[in-house]
NUFI-822418 format. One record per residue (C-alpha): residue number from 1; x, y, z. Coordinates in steps of 0.02 Angstrom, whole numbers, plus 50000, padded with zeros to 5 digits. Layout:
i/xx/yy/zz
NUM/X/Y/Z;
...
REM end
This chain:
i/xx/yy/zz
1/58915/57580/53592;
2/59064/57563/53701;
3/59164/57510/53571;
4/59104/57636/53446;
5/59147/57779/53573;
6/59327/57692/53577;
7/59339/57682/53401;
8/59296/57880/53395;
9/59433/57910/53513;
10/59563/57817/53411;
11/59491/57882/53237;
12/59495/58059/53291;
13/59618/58087/53436;
14/59599/58233/53552;
15/59744/58327/53480;
16/59662/58350/53311;
17/59580/58517/53271;
18/59403/58519/53274;
19/59400/58353/53367;
20/59203/58362/53424;
21/59140/58413/53261;
22/59236/58277/53170;
23/59175/58138/53301;
24/58998/58209/53282;
25/59001/58197/53088;
26/59067/58014/53104;
27/58922/57972/53228;
28/58786/58070/53141;
29/58822/58010/52952;
30/58898/57846/52974;
31/58854/57757/53139;
32/58673/57829/53147;
33/58610/57770/52985;
34/58691/57610/52988;
35/58628/57574/53164;
36/58451/57615/53117;
37/58442/57511/52969;
38/58504/57353/53073;
39/58398/57404/53213;
40/58244/57407/53122;
41/58273/57251/53024;
42/58308/57161/53192;
43/58145/57224/53268;
44/58062/57158/53118;
45/58145/56979/53132;
46/58101/56972/53315;
47/57918/57013/53265;
48/57919/56862/53166;
49/57878/56963/53001;
50/57919/56921/52827;
51/58065/57021/52764;
52/57971/57045/52594;
53/57800/57109/52676;
54/57898/57221/52792;
55/58037/57297/52681;
56/57929/57438/52628;
57/57871/57481/52799;
58/58045/57480/52877;
59/58103/57592/52738;
60/57966/57720/52760;
61/57996/57718/52953;
62/58180/57731/52919;
63/58173/57889/52822;
64/58070/57971/52964;
65/58188/57894/53101;
66/58347/57959/53019;
67/58280/58133/52996;
68/58212/58139/53165;
69/58375/58073/53233;
70/58470/58204/53166;
71/58365/58337/53203;
72/58321/58281/53387;
73/58479/58206/53446;
74/58626/58294/53362;
75/58633/58416/53505;
76/58626/58278/53639;
77/58765/58190/53535;
78/58865/58353/53529;
79/58852/58374/53715;
80/58882/58188/53750;
81/59052/58188/53651;
82/59113/58363/53695;
83/59077/58366/53887;
84/59036/58196/53951;
85/59193/58089/54003;
86/59211/57938/53897;
87/59177/57820/54028;
88/58998/57893/54047;
89/58953/57923/53867;
90/58863/57746/53855;
91/58752/57780/54007;
92/58708/57957/53932;
93/58671/57871/53766;
94/58567/57722/53838;
95/58462/57840/53948;
96/58428/57947/53769;
97/58401/57786/53692;
98/58254/57732/53803;
99/58155/57882/53744;
100/58212/57861/53568;
101/58163/57677/53561;
102/57987/57729/53628;
103/57974/57854/53482;
104/58032/57727/53353;
105/57910/57592/53420;
106/57772/57721/53404;
107/57811/57755/53221;
108/57815/57576/53180;
109/57642/57551/53250;
110/57570/57679/53129;
REM end
Protein backbone atom coordinates (compact mmCIF):
# COMPACT_ATOMS: atom_id res chain seq x y z
CA UNK A 1 0.00 0.00 0.00
CA UNK A 2 2.86 2.32 0.75
CA UNK A 3 3.97 2.16 -2.87
CA UNK A 4 0.44 2.76 -4.10
CA UNK A 5 0.14 5.97 -2.07
CA UNK A 6 3.52 7.09 -3.38
CA UNK A 7 2.31 6.34 -6.89
CA UNK A 8 -0.80 8.47 -6.26
CA UNK A 9 1.37 11.36 -5.13
CA UNK A 10 3.41 11.18 -8.33
CA UNK A 11 0.53 10.42 -10.70
CA UNK A 12 -1.63 13.26 -9.39
CA UNK A 13 0.57 16.03 -8.00
CA UNK A 14 -0.79 18.27 -5.26
CA UNK A 15 -0.67 21.23 -7.62
CA UNK A 16 -3.31 19.77 -9.96
CA UNK A 17 -6.94 20.77 -9.69
CA UNK A 18 -9.32 18.46 -7.86
CA UNK A 19 -6.40 16.41 -6.65
CA UNK A 20 -8.36 14.51 -3.99
CA UNK A 21 -11.10 13.44 -6.39
CA UNK A 22 -8.61 12.29 -9.01
CA UNK A 23 -6.68 10.25 -6.46
CA UNK A 24 -9.90 8.83 -5.06
CA UNK A 25 -11.10 7.76 -8.51
CA UNK A 26 -7.80 6.01 -9.21
CA UNK A 27 -8.04 4.24 -5.86
CA UNK A 28 -11.69 3.25 -6.20
CA UNK A 29 -11.78 2.18 -9.85
CA UNK A 30 -8.28 0.88 -10.56
CA UNK A 31 -6.61 -0.23 -7.35
CA UNK A 32 -9.59 -1.58 -5.42
CA UNK A 33 -11.00 -3.98 -8.06
CA UNK A 34 -7.56 -5.35 -8.94
CA UNK A 35 -6.52 -5.72 -5.31
CA UNK A 36 -9.74 -7.49 -4.34
CA UNK A 37 -9.56 -10.09 -7.09
CA UNK A 38 -5.91 -10.85 -6.31
CA UNK A 39 -6.72 -11.02 -2.58
CA UNK A 40 -9.61 -13.46 -3.10
CA UNK A 41 -7.57 -15.73 -5.37
CA UNK A 42 -4.65 -15.73 -2.92
CA UNK A 43 -6.95 -16.68 -0.06
CA UNK A 44 -8.31 -19.49 -2.19
CA UNK A 45 -4.79 -20.76 -2.91
CA UNK A 46 -3.80 -20.52 0.76
CA UNK A 47 -6.88 -22.55 1.64
CA UNK A 48 -5.60 -25.21 -0.82
CA UNK A 49 -8.75 -25.09 -2.89
CA UNK A 50 -8.93 -26.01 -6.53
CA UNK A 51 -9.05 -23.03 -8.86
CA UNK A 52 -11.76 -24.67 -10.97
CA UNK A 53 -13.99 -25.44 -8.00
CA UNK A 54 -13.58 -22.06 -6.32
CA UNK A 55 -13.70 -19.83 -9.41
CA UNK A 56 -17.47 -19.25 -9.39
CA UNK A 57 -17.56 -18.70 -5.64
CA UNK A 58 -14.72 -16.17 -5.87
CA UNK A 59 -16.52 -14.24 -8.60
CA UNK A 60 -19.73 -14.20 -6.54
CA UNK A 61 -17.92 -12.90 -3.46
CA UNK A 62 -15.95 -10.48 -5.63
CA UNK A 63 -19.08 -8.77 -6.95
CA UNK A 64 -20.47 -8.34 -3.45
CA UNK A 65 -17.11 -7.22 -2.05
CA UNK A 66 -16.48 -4.59 -4.73
CA UNK A 67 -19.94 -3.09 -4.29
CA UNK A 68 -19.66 -3.04 -0.50
CA UNK A 69 -16.14 -1.63 -0.70
CA UNK A 70 -17.31 1.21 -2.92
CA UNK A 71 -20.30 1.90 -0.67
CA UNK A 72 -18.65 1.62 2.72
CA UNK A 73 -15.04 2.60 2.20
CA UNK A 74 -15.19 5.42 -0.33
CA UNK A 75 -15.77 8.05 2.36
CA UNK A 76 -12.99 6.51 4.47
CA UNK A 77 -10.58 6.68 1.54
CA UNK A 78 -11.65 10.24 0.79
CA UNK A 79 -10.80 11.25 4.36
CA UNK A 80 -7.57 9.25 4.24
CA UNK A 81 -6.41 10.86 0.99
CA UNK A 82 -7.61 14.38 1.80
CA UNK A 83 -6.71 14.83 5.48
CA UNK A 84 -4.24 12.15 6.61
CA UNK A 85 -0.55 12.93 6.01
CA UNK A 86 1.06 10.55 3.53
CA UNK A 87 3.24 8.89 6.16
CA UNK A 88 0.13 7.80 8.13
CA UNK A 89 -2.12 6.71 5.27
CA UNK A 90 -0.92 3.11 5.36
CA UNK A 91 -1.59 2.94 9.10
CA UNK A 92 -5.13 4.26 8.67
CA UNK A 93 -5.66 1.89 5.76
CA UNK A 94 -4.42 -1.09 7.76
CA UNK A 95 -6.73 -0.35 10.69
CA UNK A 96 -9.71 -0.14 8.35
CA UNK A 97 -8.50 -3.25 6.49
CA UNK A 98 -8.71 -5.32 9.65
CA UNK A 99 -12.47 -4.78 9.84
CA UNK A 100 -12.82 -5.13 6.07
CA UNK A 101 -10.97 -8.46 6.04
CA UNK A 102 -13.32 -9.78 8.72
CA UNK A 103 -16.25 -8.83 6.47
CA UNK A 104 -14.67 -10.61 3.48
CA UNK A 105 -14.00 -13.71 5.57
CA UNK A 106 -17.63 -13.83 6.68
CA UNK A 107 -18.81 -13.49 3.07
CA UNK A 108 -16.49 -16.29 1.96
CA UNK A 109 -17.92 -18.60 4.62
CA UNK A 110 -21.45 -18.33 3.23
